[in-house]
C-alpha positions as CSV (number, residue, x, y, z in Angstrom):
1,M,-107.4,252.9,-37.1
2,K,-104.5,254.8,-39.0
3,N,-100.9,252.9,-39.3
4,D,-97.8,254.4,-38.1
5,E,-97.2,256.4,-42.0
6,Q,-100.5,257.9,-42.1
7,L,-100.2,258.7,-38.3
8,Q,-97.0,260.5,-39.2
9,A,-98.1,262.5,-42.3
10,D,-101.1,263.7,-40.1
11,V,-99.1,264.6,-37.2
12,E,-96.5,266.5,-39.9
13,Q,-99.6,268.5,-41.2
14,E,-100.7,269.5,-37.9
15,L,-97.1,270.9,-37.2
16,R,-97.4,273.0,-40.6
17,A,-100.7,274.1,-40.2
18,D,-99.7,275.9,-36.6
19,P,-98.4,279.2,-37.5
20,S,-96.5,279.4,-33.9
21,I,-94.5,276.5,-34.9
22,R,-91.5,276.1,-37.6
23,A,-92.9,272.7,-38.6
24,E,-89.1,271.9,-40.6
25,Q,-87.3,272.5,-37.4
26,I,-89.1,269.7,-35.9
27,G,-88.6,265.8,-36.9
28,V,-91.5,263.5,-36.7
29,S,-91.7,259.5,-36.5
30,V,-94.3,256.8,-35.1
31,K,-94.2,253.2,-33.7
32,G,-97.0,251.9,-32.6
33,G,-99.5,255.0,-32.6
34,V,-96.6,256.8,-30.6
35,V,-95.0,259.8,-31.7
36,Q,-91.4,260.7,-31.6
37,L,-90.6,264.5,-32.1
38,D,-86.9,266.0,-32.1
39,G,-85.2,268.8,-33.4
40,H,-84.9,272.5,-32.3
41,V,-86.8,275.6,-31.4
42,E,-85.8,279.1,-30.3
43,S,-88.3,279.0,-27.5
44,L,-90.3,276.9,-24.8
45,F,-93.7,277.8,-25.7
46,E,-92.4,276.7,-29.2
47,K,-91.9,273.1,-28.1
48,W,-94.9,272.9,-25.8
49,A,-96.9,273.8,-28.6
50,A,-95.4,271.6,-31.1
51,E,-96.3,268.8,-28.5
52,R,-99.8,270.2,-28.4
53,A,-100.1,269.7,-32.6
54,A,-99.2,266.4,-31.9
55,L,-101.5,265.4,-29.6
56,R,-104.5,266.6,-31.4
57,A,-104.2,264.2,-34.3
58,A,-106.8,261.5,-33.8
59,N,-105.3,258.0,-32.9
60,V,-102.1,259.4,-31.5
61,E,-102.0,257.3,-27.9
62,A,-99.0,259.5,-26.7
63,V,-95.8,261.6,-27.5
64,A,-92.3,261.5,-26.4
65,S,-90.7,264.7,-26.9
66,E,-86.8,265.2,-27.2
67,I,-87.0,268.7,-28.8
68,S,-84.5,271.0,-27.3
69,V,-84.6,274.8,-26.6
70,D,-82.1,276.3,-28.0
71,L,-82.4,280.1,-27.2
72,P,-81.2,283.0,-30.1
73,A,-78.8,285.6,-28.5
74,S,-82.0,288.1,-28.4
75,A,-83.8,285.8,-26.4
76,T,-81.1,285.4,-23.6
77,R,-82.0,286.3,-20.2
78,T,-79.8,286.1,-16.9
79,D,-81.4,283.9,-14.0
80,E,-82.2,287.4,-11.9
81,D,-83.6,288.8,-14.9
82,I,-86.1,285.5,-15.7
83,A,-86.8,285.0,-11.7
84,R,-88.2,288.9,-11.7
85,A,-90.4,288.4,-14.8
86,V,-91.4,285.1,-13.7
87,A,-92.5,286.5,-9.8
88,N,-94.0,289.9,-11.8
89,Q,-96.1,287.5,-14.2
90,L,-97.8,285.4,-11.0
91,A,-98.3,288.6,-8.8
92,W,-99.9,289.7,-11.3
93,N,-102.2,286.4,-12.3
94,S,-105.5,286.7,-10.7
95,T,-105.5,282.6,-10.5
96,V,-102.3,282.2,-8.9
97,P,-101.9,282.5,-5.2
98,S,-99.0,284.2,-3.7
99,T,-98.4,280.8,-1.9
100,V,-96.2,279.8,-5.3
101,K,-92.9,280.4,-5.4
102,V,-90.2,280.5,-8.2
103,Q,-86.2,279.6,-8.4
104,V,-84.2,279.8,-11.6
105,T,-81.0,278.0,-12.5
106,G,-79.7,278.3,-16.2
107,G,-83.0,279.1,-17.2
108,Q,-85.2,276.4,-15.7
109,V,-87.6,277.6,-13.7
110,Q,-88.7,275.3,-10.8
111,L,-92.4,276.4,-9.7
112,V,-92.4,275.5,-5.9
113,G,-95.3,275.9,-3.1
114,T,-99.1,275.0,-2.6
115,T,-102.1,275.9,-4.3
116,E,-105.5,275.0,-3.4
117,W,-106.8,273.5,-7.1
118,H,-105.2,272.2,-9.8
119,Y,-105.9,274.8,-12.1
120,Q,-103.8,277.2,-10.5
121,R,-101.3,275.2,-10.5
122,E,-101.5,275.0,-14.0
123,A,-102.1,279.1,-14.2
124,A,-99.1,279.4,-12.6
125,E,-96.9,276.8,-15.4
126,S,-99.0,278.8,-18.3
127,A,-97.6,282.3,-17.4
128,V,-94.2,281.3,-17.5
129,R,-94.0,279.2,-20.2
130,W,-93.7,281.9,-22.9
131,L,-91.6,284.1,-21.4
132,K,-88.2,284.6,-22.9
133,G,-85.1,283.3,-21.6
134,V,-87.2,280.4,-20.3
135,R,-85.9,277.3,-21.3
136,G,-87.9,274.9,-19.2
137,V,-90.7,274.8,-16.2
138,Q,-90.4,272.2,-13.2
139,N,-93.8,272.3,-11.4
140,E,-93.8,270.9,-8.2
141,I,-96.5,272.8,-6.6
142,T,-98.6,270.9,-4.3
143,I,-102.2,270.7,-4.4
144,T,-103.6,271.0,-0.7
145,P,-107.2,271.5,-0.6
146,T,-109.0,273.1,2.1
147,A,-112.6,270.8,0.9
148,S,-113.2,267.4,2.2
149,A,-112.1,264.6,0.0
150,H,-115.8,262.5,0.9
151,G,-117.4,261.7,-1.9
152,V,-115.0,261.7,-4.6
153,K,-115.5,259.3,-6.2
154,D,-119.3,260.2,-6.8
155,R,-118.5,263.6,-7.5
156,I,-116.6,262.9,-10.5
157,E,-118.2,260.1,-11.7
158,K,-121.2,262.1,-12.2
159,A,-119.5,265.2,-13.3
160,L,-118.3,262.7,-16.8
161,K,-121.6,261.4,-17.1
162,R,-122.9,265.8,-17.2
163,N,-120.0,266.0,-20.0
164,A,-121.0,265.6,-23.5
165,A,-118.0,265.2,-24.7
166,L,-117.2,261.7,-23.0
167,D,-118.7,258.6,-22.8
168,A,-118.3,258.1,-19.4
169,H,-119.8,254.4,-19.5
170,H,-115.8,253.5,-20.7
171,I,-114.0,255.0,-17.9
172,T,-113.7,253.7,-14.2
173,V,-112.8,256.3,-11.3
174,E,-110.7,255.0,-8.4
175,S,-110.2,256.8,-5.2
176,S,-108.4,257.1,-1.8
177,G,-109.0,259.8,0.1
178,G,-107.8,262.8,-2.6
179,D,-105.9,260.7,-4.7
180,V,-107.8,259.6,-7.7
181,T,-107.6,257.0,-10.4
182,L,-108.9,256.9,-14.1
183,R,-109.0,253.8,-16.1
184,G,-110.7,253.1,-19.5
185,V,-110.6,254.1,-23.2
186,V,-111.4,256.9,-25.3
187,R,-111.3,258.1,-28.4
188,S,-108.6,261.1,-28.5
189,W,-106.6,262.9,-26.3
190,A,-108.8,265.7,-25.9
191,E,-111.5,263.1,-24.3
192,R,-108.7,262.1,-21.9
193,E,-108.0,265.3,-21.1
194,Q,-111.8,266.5,-20.8
195,A,-111.6,262.9,-18.0
196,E,-108.6,264.7,-16.3
197,H,-109.9,267.9,-16.2
198,A,-113.5,266.7,-14.3
199,A,-111.5,264.5,-12.0
200,W,-109.1,267.3,-11.1
201,A,-112.2,269.8,-10.6
202,A,-113.8,268.0,-7.7
203,P,-113.5,269.6,-4.2
204,G,-110.8,267.5,-2.2
205,V,-108.4,266.0,-4.9
206,T,-105.0,266.2,-4.6
207,S,-103.8,263.9,-7.3
208,V,-105.1,262.4,-10.3
209,D,-103.3,259.2,-11.8
210,D,-104.6,259.2,-15.4
211,Q,-104.8,255.8,-16.8
212,I,-106.8,256.0,-19.7
213,T,-105.7,254.7,-22.8
214,I,-106.6,256.5,-26.6
215,S,-108.1,253.5,-29.2
């Protein structure tokens, strides 16, 4: 395990290595494996990219982001313009169903409605993140699967065992209907996300509470 100073240096280097991030605008501190990011960026995409970069560093247990999005004058858009752009992006995205709707207030985009699968919910948010004028995205889309939740626990456990990037022996799955809870210990955020992805991919899943820790 790396100490906090080593982890801070790794995160800072990861930020500098990403060309989409102005690393000099972002402060990094680490306490007990938890990374704190602060500073100012010019787009929501850059904020997201910085958070993802921090998670890529080995031994990071969690990331707390206080990065603020300060749009330059050239990127400022009215809520009406943003809403129209978001609606167009969602309409042209083949993975996002027409049941997803959008509301915009002060540059903050709120996604509402329903999807059958989590990947559709993620696709809607991803389509919005890089648009000019967007200061934040609040994803309140509800998952309403048509498939039965019967056998969810067994299907997820088998999926975890099939995944070569995971040590499934250290992950436990609990389910109550379509509500799934993951527990255990993995080596990285990448593994944690693999486990969560496997859980969401099971038919009938409506929520995933990922309590897996990094060690």
